[in-house]
C-alpha positions, -999 to 999 in steps of 0.1 A, spaced: 1 3 2 28 24 7 36 27 -33 0 33 -39 -16 71 -47 -43 86 -18 -68 82 -49 -57 40 -49 -54 36 -16 -93 50 -12 -100 25 -41 -88 -4 -23 -101 2 14 -138 7 -7 -134 -28 -19 -121 -38 18 -150 -23 30 -178 -35 -2 -161 -72 0 -172 -79 41 -210 -59 36 -214 -40 67 -249 -27 75 -237 7 80 -206 26 65 -192 55 84 -174 77 57 -151 104 67 -143 128 36 -148 99 9 -140 118 -22 -102 131 -11 -77 121 -30 -103 108 -60 -111 120 -93 -142 132 -107 -147 98 -125 -135 77 -94 -163 104 -76 -194 95 -99 -185 61 -96 -186 60 -55 -218 77 -57 -235 53 -82 -218 28 -59 -234 43 -26 -266 53 -42 -272 13 -48 -259 2 -14 -285 -13 3 -273 -7 43 -272 28 60 -245 54 51 -232 83 77 -211 104 52 -187 135 70 -178 159 37 -168 190 25 -177 180 -13 -210 197 -22 -213 177 -57 -210 147 -38 -237 159 -9 -256 171 -32 -258 135 -55 -258 111 -27 -277 124 7 -312 133 13 -307 141 48 -290 163 65 -277 167 101 -259 195 117 -234 189 147 -230 216 170 -224 224 208 -224 183 214 -258 177 198 -268 169 168 -305 177 149 -317 172 112 -316 200 87 -349 203 68 -337 217 35 -306 211 10 -265 214 13 -274 244 -8 -301 259 13 -279 251 44 -252 271 27 -270 301 16 -280 304 55 -244 302 66 -238 329 45 -269 349 55 -255 345 92 -216 353 87 -231 390 62 -248 405 96 
């Protein structure tokens, strides 16, 4: 693995995870080191995944394509956000422009 690039390491990790057939995937920045085609392949694979997903990411394209719910973690609590990632970004911009 030491000779592999970041993207190649990510692909090997995803292959190992899928091989074990987990009930839930916890993904922290899964698109790091992936190119556009690999991100789209990951989105398609995760859309077909039958288990639960918890994704932490700054990749707006990835989140918009994959997620149907957003949870905000702040000050020790988790709350459901009623809109899309784009709505959340707009709300943040409004909040910080005041």
